[in-house]
C-alpha positions in Angstrom: 79.2 107.7 111.6 81.1 111.1 112.4 81.0 113.7 109.5 84.8 114.1 109.4 85.0 110.1 109.1 82.7 110.1 106.1 84.6 113.1 104.4 88.0 111.3 104.8 86.5 108.1 103.8 84.9 109.6 100.8 88.0 111.4 99.8 89.9 107.9 100.2 87.5 106.2 97.6 87.1 108.9 95.3 91.2 109.0 95.1 90.9 105.6 94.2 88.3 105.4 92.0 89.6 108.5 89.9 93.1 106.2 89.7 91.0 103.4 88.6 89.3 105.2 85.7 92.5 106.5 84.5 94.3 103.3 84.5 96.8 104.3 87.1 98.7 101.9 88.9 97.9 102.0 92.4 101.0 102.3 95.0 102.1 101.3 98.4 100.3 104.3 99.9 97.0 103.5 98.0 97.2 100.0 99.3 97.6 101.2 102.8 94.9 103.8 102.4 92.7 100.8 101.4 93.6 98.8 104.3 93.2 102.3 106.7 89.5 102.8 105.2 88.4 99.0 106.0 89.6 99.5 109.5 87.8 103.0 110.3 84.6 101.6 108.4 84.7 98.4 110.6 85.7 100.3 113.8 82.8 103.3 113.4 79.9 100.7 112.0 80.7 98.2 114.8 78.8 99.9 117.7 75.2 98.6 117.5 74.1 97.6 121.0 72.9 94.1 119.9 75.3 91.5 120.3 73.8 89.2 117.5 74.1 92.0 115.1 77.4 92.8 116.0 78.9 89.1 115.8 77.3 88.9 112.3 78.9 92.3 110.9 82.0 90.8 112.3 82.0 87.5 110.5 81.2 89.4 107.4 83.9 92.0 107.8 86.5 89.3 108.5 85.5 87.6 105.4 85.6 90.2 103.3 88.9 91.5 104.8 90.6 88.1 104.2 89.1 88.0 100.7 91.0 91.7 100.3 94.1 90.4 101.7 94.0 87.7 99.2 93.7 89.8 96.3 96.8 91.7 97.5 98.7 88.6 98.1 97.7 87.6 94.6 98.9 90.7 93.1 102.4 90.4 95.2 102.8 86.9 93.8 102.1 88.2 90.4 104.8 90.9 90.6 107.3 88.1 92.1 106.4 86.0 89.2 107.5 88.8 86.8 103.9 89.3 85.6 102.6 92.4 84.0 102.1 94.7 86.9 99.4 96.7 85.4 97.0 93.3 84.7 98.2 91.8 88.1 96.9 95.3 89.5 93.4 95.7 87.7 92.8 91.8 88.8 93.3 92.8 92.3 91.8 96.3 92.3 88.8 94.4 90.4 88.3 91.8 93.4 88.7 94.4 96.0 85.7 96.5 94.2 83.8 93.4 94.1 84.3 92.4 97.8 83.3 95.8 98.8 80.4 96.0 96.4 81.8 99.1 94.7 81.8 99.4 90.8 82.9 102.8 89.0 80.1 104.4 87.1 81.4 106.9 84.4 80.6 110.5 85.5 78.9 109.6 89.2 82.1 110.7 91.1 82.3 113.7 88.8 78.6 114.8 89.7 79.1 114.0 93.3 82.6 116.2 93.5 80.9 119.4 91.3 77.6 119.3 94.0 79.9 118.9 97.0 81.6 122.3 95.5 78.5 124.2 95.5 
């Protein structure tokens, strides 16, 4: 994967993790960033020559993308029902993290940011 792409993805996920760590609500731009990051990952990773590996990758990716889509739709539904936006957002973000296999570990991103700045 191109270094510029990796840097872009890293910054995007650091931004989202920092918002999650400080319990800030995600805005529309954040959700768009999540979708773009997923598309970018899919486009960059899906370059193997083996058709079987490629098919397996797309199968798993489409399931993950569908789960992210469902989580966002559940968030929208909660907002339409006038449920607490922060709680609905937290549920959606937690589901998206689970789908992507990500979890915030206190201090890890700060360590990475500090080491990147050296």
